[in-house]
Each structure stands twice: as structure tokens, then as C-alpha cells.
N, C-alpha and C positions, 0 to 999 in steps of 0.2 A: 235515580235512586234515593230513597231516605237511608239516613245513616241508623245505626243500632238503636236498640232500645236503652233507656238508661240503666235497665239492669242485665242487658245482656254480661254472660259470665266472659267472650271473648274479652270485652272491655275492661271487666274488674281484672283480667289479666294482664293487659297493658297498662293499667293504674298501679297494680302491685308492682310492677318490673321499676315504673319511672319513680317509683316510692321509696324501695327497698336496694336497687342499684344491683349492680354486678358481685356476685360472692357464692364462695362455696357453702350450695346451700342442701346438697344430698349426698350421701356416702352410702354406696350400695357394692357390695363386696369386693371392699378395697379401692372402690376408683370414686373421686369426687367430681360431681356433677354441678356445673355453676348456673346460677339462675338465669344468666343472660344466654347461656349456650342451650339451656332446655327452650327458652322462647324462640329463640333463633331457629331449633329444630322445628318448635311446633308450626311456625311461620312459614315455612319452606315445606314442612307435609303436610299444613292446609291448601297450599296450593298447588300439590301434588295429587290431593284429593279431587281439589276441583276440576284439576286437569283429565283425572280418569274418569269423570262424569257424575261425581255424588253432587246432588244438587240440593239445595236448602229443604230441610224438612226430611233427606233421607235419612234411615237409621243406619247406624256403622257397629257393629257388633266388636265390644273388644274381649279376647278371650286369652288371657295371657296369665301368666304368674305374676307378684309385685315386681317389676322393672322400669329403668327410667322411660320406657318408650309407654308406661301408661302414664305418666306424666303429660309427655311429649304427645300421645294421640289422643288424649281428652282435650289438651286446649286447638289441637291439631282441628279436630273434628267440630267443635264450637265454634274457631276462627272461619272453618267453611261452611257456618249454616249448617250444618248436619246434626243431628240427634247422637250422642252416645248412648249405646245400649249393652253395658257392661254384662259378662255372664263368668261366673265362677266355674274354674277350669274342672271342677270334679263333679264333671256332668257326664250322663249316659248319653249315647247316640239317640235314643228315641226323645229324651229331657230336652238334646239342645237342637234337635230337630223341630219339634214344638216352638220353642223360641224362634227358629228362623224361620219357621211357616207364620207363624202370629206375626211377627214383627215385620215381615217384608223384609227385611234387612236386604242391602241391595251391595255391602261389603263386610268385611270382616277381616282383624288386625289381629294376628294371631302368632303363639308361641312357636319355633320351628316342631317342639316334641308334641304339640296338638294338632299338628295337620293331619295324621290318621283319622282321629275324632271326629275333626271337622268336615274332611270328605266324607265319610261315612255317612255324619249328619245332613249332608248338604246335595248327598246324589240327588238329581234332576232339578236341583235348583240353581237358577240363575246370581248367583253369589262371586262378587269380584273378591279376590284372597291376597291381602298383603302380610308376607311375615315379618315377623320383628328380629331378623337374623336371618341366617343365609338361608336360600332356598333351594332345599334338595334337588336332585334330578330326579328330570321327568313329573315334575310337578309347576301346575300353571298359574305361577304366582307372582308376583311384582314382590321386590322387598321393601323393607322400610326405608331403606339407604334410598332406594330409586325416588320415591316420595320427595325425600329429600333435595336433592338437587333441585327440583324447581325453585325459581324467583319468586321470592315472597310476595303475596299481593294485600290487597285492601281484606279488613275484614270483612265477610259476605253480610249484610244486617239481617239481625233478629229482632222480632218485639219481645216485650216482656214476658208477653204471655203465651210467646212462641215453645212450645216442645224444647227442651233441653237434655233429656233423657229420660228413657225408658228403660226402667227397670224391674226384672220378674222378681216376686217374691219367693221365698224358697221352695213354698208346693209341700211342705211337712202336712197339711190337710188337705191336700188334693193338686191339681194341677196347676202349673204356675201361672201368674197372673202379671200382664205386664200392665206396670203403675207408672202413669204419665206426668213427669213433675216440670214445671216450667222454669226457663232462667231467672224470673224473678223469687220463685220458691227456692230455688236453692240457693240464688244468692241471698236472701234473707237469712232462710236455715244457716248457711254458712257465718253471716255475720253475730249470729246469734250464739255460734260455739265460739267464736272468735272473742266475743265480748265476757267469756268465762275464760279462755284461754288467759286473757289479758290479767284478769286478778290473781295471777302467779307469776313466779318471775322467772318461771323454766325457759328456755330456750334453745335447749337442747331435747328433740325426743327420740324417741326408739318407735315406728313406725310396722308392726308386725300386722296390723290386720291387712286382710284381701281388700284391695282399692275398687276389685267387683260388687261391693257389698254397699249399703246406702250410708253406713256407719264410714266405713273407709273414706267413702268418698266425699261425705261432709268436712271428713278432717282435711283432706285436701284442701277443699274451698274454703274452707277457716285459714288454713295460711296464707290465700289472698287478698285475706283481709288483713292480715299482721301488718301492725303500725312499724314493728322493730324486725332485723333479718333474724329468721328462723332457721335453725338445722335440723334437719331430720338423718335420720339413719335407717334405711329401709332392709327389711329382709324378705327375701323371695316368697317366702312361706316361714309360717312360726315355728320355729324351732326351739324349744324354751332351753336347753343350755347353750343353742349359741346367744340367745337373748341374754342371758347372763353374761357371756362371755363381752357382748358388745357394751353392756351398761358399764361393766368394769373398764374397759378400753377406753371407751371416751365418753365416762365420766357423765353419763346419761342422766337427766334431772325427771322426766316423764315420759309416759308410754300411755296412749289408748288400748285398752285390752278389754276383752268379753270376759266373763266367771270363768267360763271350761280353763282358759289360758291362765287364770290366776291357780289355778289348783292344781295344771300341771305345772308352775313355777314349785309351787310348795313342796311336790313331791320331789323334786330334785335337793341335792346337797347344796341349796342357795346359800349357807352359812360359810362356804368354802371361798366364797366370792366377795369383793369387795363390791358394797352397793352402797356406799356412803352417800353418793352424789343425787339417789333417788329422793324426791321430792313428792310427787304424786303418782296417782293412776286415775285415767278416765274412765269410768266404767259406764259400759251400755250395750244394746245387743242382747242381751237377756237376763232376766231378774239377778238381783245379786245377794245371795242367802244372807242373813245376819251373819249366822256362824263362821261363813268364809271371810266375809270381810274384817271380821275382829281378826280372824288368822293371820291375813294378809297384812293388815295394817300394824300389827305386832311383829310378823316377822321381816317385814320390809321396811318399818321406820317410816310408811308414807301416808299420805291423806289420800281417802281413795273419792273420789268426786261422782258421785252417780248422775245419771241422767235417765232421760226417758223418750224413745220417738220411737216409730215404724216408719219403712219405706214411702208408706203413704201420706208422712208428715214431712216428708224429706230428711229424715232420721233425728230430728230434733223436735221435742215439745219444753221440756222442762230441763231445767239444770241445775247441778248445785255447784256453791262457789267456795272457796276459802271462807268469807267472810258470812256467807249466808248455808249452813248445810244442818242437817238433822238425820241424825240415825236411823237409817229405817226408810227414809224419804229420798223423793230421787229430784227433789228439789223444787223452785219454782218456775213457773211458766216463762221462755224464754220470750222476749220483747215481741217477736212476731205472732205468738201464737196465744191461743185462749184455750181455758179446759174448764170444761164444766162435768159433772157427775150428774148424769139421769137414770130414771129409772125406767121401766121397758116402755113403759107409757111416754116416752120421751121428756118427763118434768123434772125439773131436779130436785136433787134430796137434799134434806138439813145437813148440814157443816159436820164433818166428822161420819156420817154416815155412807154406806158402800153402793155402788152402782158402777154404771158403764162409763168410762173413761172417754169421752165426747172432747173434740177439738176441731176449732175453726181461726182461720189466719192466714197469713200470706205465704205461708210453708205446706198448705193441703194441696194435696194433689189435683191435676186437673180432672180426672178418673182413670178409670180402666181403661186400657187400649183394647177396642172391638167390643164392649162391655157395657153397654149405656144401661141395661138394666142390673146389672151388679152395682155400679157406681151408683145409682139413684137409691139402691136399697141401702149403700153406706156412707152417702151424703145426703140426710134429711135436713131440710131446712138450715142450708148452710154448715151444719153441725159433722164432722166427719165422725163415724160410729168406731173406734179402735178394736171392740171385740173383749178390751179389757178390764177387769175389774178393779177400782181402786177408790179412794176416799179424800179428799181433801180436810186440811185440818183447819183452825180458825186463821191460821196466819197465811192460808194458801200453798202450803207446801203439800207436793202431792205424795201418795204412797200407793204403790200397786200392788194389789191383792193377787191376782190372778188371770187367766183368761177364760171369757163365759165361755168359748167352745170347750175348756178343758175341764171345765165344773161337771164334777161325778155328783149323783144325786143317786144316795143310798139309802133304801128305808124312808122316803120321802125329805131326809136331811141334805143340806148342801155339803159338797165336800170340794176345799178347794187344794187340788193337788202340792200345791208352795205349803200349805200347813203341816201336810204330812209330811216333806220333805224336808223341812227345817228340824222336824221333830228327831228324823234319823240322823240328818247332819251332824246333830249334839253328838252324836256316837264318836267315840274316838277313832273308832277303826273305818270308819263310813267316810270314801272320797267322794261320792257320787251319788247321787240317788234320782231317780224319776218313778210319778205316780200317776196311773191311770186306773180308768174304770173299766172294770169286765163285764159284760151283761149277765145276770144272774138271776134266775126264776125267781127267789125267794126275797132278794132284795130290791132287784130292777138293776141294780150296778153294786159289785165288790168293789174294793179299795184293793189295789195289787202295786208293790213296789218292787221295784228293779231297782237293784243296789250294788256297786262298785267297791272294792276295800281297798286303801292305803296297802303299797307294798310291804310285804312283810308281815301284815296285820292279820286275824282271823276274826271272824264272827258266824256264827249261824244265824239260819233264817229264823228260827226260833227265838234266840237270843234276841234279835233284833225286834220281832214279832213284840216280847214282853218288853222291849227298850220304850217303843214307840207308844205302847197302850199307856205308857205310864205317864207321859207326857200330854194325852188327845183325850178328847173328850169318846164317850166311847163308840160311837156312832162313827168317828175318823180313822181310827187306827186301820193300819190296815191286816185283811186276814188273810195274805199271803204276801211272802216277802222271796222274791229270787236274789241268790249271789250269781253275780256275771263277772267276767272279765273287766269287761266296758262298758258305761251308758250309753247308748246310739245317741250321736250328737248329728246335727248338720253341716255343712262345711262352713258355717261362719259360726260353729261354737255351741249353739243354741239346742238342748235338750230337745232330739227329734221324737216328738211324743205319737206321729205315725209307727213309726219304725217299732216304737216301745210297746204300743197297740198289737203290732202285728206279733211280735214276740210274745207277748201274754195272751195273745187269743189264739196263736198257732199251738200252743201247749208247750 
């Protein structure tokens, strides 16, 4: 049997441990985990997976909160030649059932508290269960510790273009689709993010992102490209007060976050904490509105480095660095990616003009799992059509305008929700805003805004409507504003426009 490909992620992990050596690399809920300990556990767990019949190319579900077993499990799956299939734990049984059936997963690594969810979703399916903890009485499963009792074996070889991960999109616009990413794609994307990280001096970071999401997975792989020892403190799940306490206690310097997390931090008495060690935030996963960026940089004294990507591009396409960043821009293309702005006919638009953001390069997905027709619609002549609207300036910086599918056409005029959301967020009382279109007999679609207010502040819908009217073209401002307790977001902090539409259209 030939050896693994040059970009096999299991090989990358072995190169990383040889380079950085053994050190305390991960702090989780008061316990340190060393780099050598994690790798040795992964080697043993990989042999355990092979021992229970996992074969090259098999999909293995990982359904846990953020714990050290996620690191160990991912490395073990890759080392066994299998495919990491991460699933966010905030799934309903029908949603999880769809993923289990669609992926054809052979096994699932789950947290003990998630066993009822998995057993309900997997009824009648042939799915091996591995519990990252103690196995409850009456449950037919192995414990992760049992896998780790195996003697380590060799890496099961995989080629660069073999699938390494199958990630299911959030499904905010419909049923979740499986995105196939190769070993080479994730390797290159991680290298691109690592190159950005190397422009900063930060070596101590706080990791609140779910590692089951493309952004979080990319952060993990970027760490394997690091040339120096990097220390991470990991949260089981994002807890804003706990985040502040950890930064203060461990003098942490950076944190990858999504915009909704930043807003939650602003809503707390952050001034009561010593956050002087903070240097930067990496922002991705959802658009960062200018008003929020300004507030966060002023409040925390950090530089926010924005990036852009999607699951289909292995999470990263462009990134900002300390040396190269422009307000409102998501940076320049990473070394592995090429960006073009195309019109509906697939032709490039002029510099500075808006069009669909299209990407090609080594990080682009292999395609959608079991969906060749959808793949052919999405990847045309080598270009992945993201469905996002953007523009490139004369120096190659990318600016994201909005989602093509979120476009509202009111009276024949195009309205991008983000423009309206920016205007509303400029109001001192507004903490979050989401704008969608509602069918309307007269205008085709009407602009409707759903907003949440900062704690202790008040503003009525008429006031907010007039505020937006003074900042937007007549065809853009919302004709209806609803004040709610919280704007719906997905499990990874993006505005859940599907839920907002249902809220608005449901009356």
C-alpha cells in the first residue's frame, strides 16, 4: 500500500508535533492537555476505530460540545483514513436523522448528554456509538476510553484529493446539504489562516467557536500549521461572562469570534474586567456591520481582522492582516484562493462594480454529497458561485454587500438587507437587526425589519422607522419594524433569515 498524500491531514498533525514538541497547549475547564498527550490519544483512538471496522472513506459523525475529545476525535478519524462529519449539537431529531441517512455514517462520537438525541434520530439505522465519557446503563455503545486502549498503528493512507470532511450547511434556506472537502482543500485553507495569524504576535488565544462549524474547524487546522507553540483556552460553548473571566485570568491576546458574540460581550459590564492583554479579534462566519466594528474596537482596544469564506470554500477565501486591512473590507484573497466578481451572464464586472462573488482555487469543495446537479449549478467553469454580492477595489480588497438570495426587490428596486440593517444599528437603542422581504401586492415585496434593543433602552417601531427613513433612499427604508426580545440566529451566530421570514410572514 502506498503512503499518504503530501497533504494528508494526519501527516500534517505528525509534522506539527515534531515541530513544536510537547507543551501544555490546551486549557479546558481548569485542566491542561499537552500536545503530546492529545496526539498519543489520537493515535490510539485511530487504531480503535480501525478495530471496530471503520474503513477508509467511512463517515464518522462527531456530535459533541467543545471538549478535548473533539481534537482527539478529529485527528483519530483522519489517521484512520475516515471522514470527519461534524454536527452542531443544537439539532432536532429530524434534522439529525437527515444527516445520518444522507451521509451514510458508520459511527458517531457523542457526548453522554446527547445520547437521547442520537438514539431517537438513529432508530433503525446501523450506527456504531462511541461515547466521549461514561456509557450510561442500558446503552449499547463503546466509551472513547475503550478506543484509546488500542495500540497505535500506522496512518491509513489517503490521497490529497480524497475526502477529509463532510460538513452540512446550516440549512437556513432549506434542508442541510453535505459539503465534501478534500485533505488538500482543508490543508491549504488552514495554511492561509495560519499565515494571517503569523502577522500577529499573539500566542495565547481563547477559542469559543464550535469546532463543528467550518470556521472553527479551520482554526483547528491553522493551529497545525503554526511555526511556534500556541496556547488555546477552549470554552465548551460560548458564554460571554465566562469569556471575559478567562481573558482576565489567563491574559489572553486574541479570539476568533462571530459578530453576534461581539454584541453579547458589549451588552455585559466588560469595563469591570482587566482586558488589557487583548490585541485582536478574528471575525468571520457572518457579515460584520461597520457600526458594531467601531463599537467593539473602541470598547476593547483591539484590532478586528475580518475575513470572508463559506463552508464550500473550506471557510476562508479572503483575510485581513495587521499590515493590510481597510475598514469595511474583508481583506485580500488568501494564497490558495482567487476571487472574481461576475455578472448574471458569468462575465467579470468592472473594478468597483457589484456582482456575485465567485471563487476558485485549492480550497474549493469537491462538490455537494449525493447532489451532482446542484454541484454543477454551483461550480461553473471552475468558479464556485457563492450567492454573495460584493465588489473588488483597485487594490484587490473585497467588500461583501449581501446575499443574492436575501435580495429584496421592492417596486422594481433592489434592496440589500444589510444596508437597512446598518442604518437601524446606528440608533443607540438597537442591539441587533434583521431585514427581510414580505410578499406585497402593490410593491412585489415590502421591506420589514425585526430589531432587538439593548437592555434597559426603549424605542418604538415608529421612531425606528423614521430613523431609518432619514438615512436611506425612499425605496429602501422599512415600512414595518417589529421590536422583539431577540433576533433569531443560527447555532453559529448568523442571522437566521429563514426564522425571521417565518416570524414576519406568520403575522
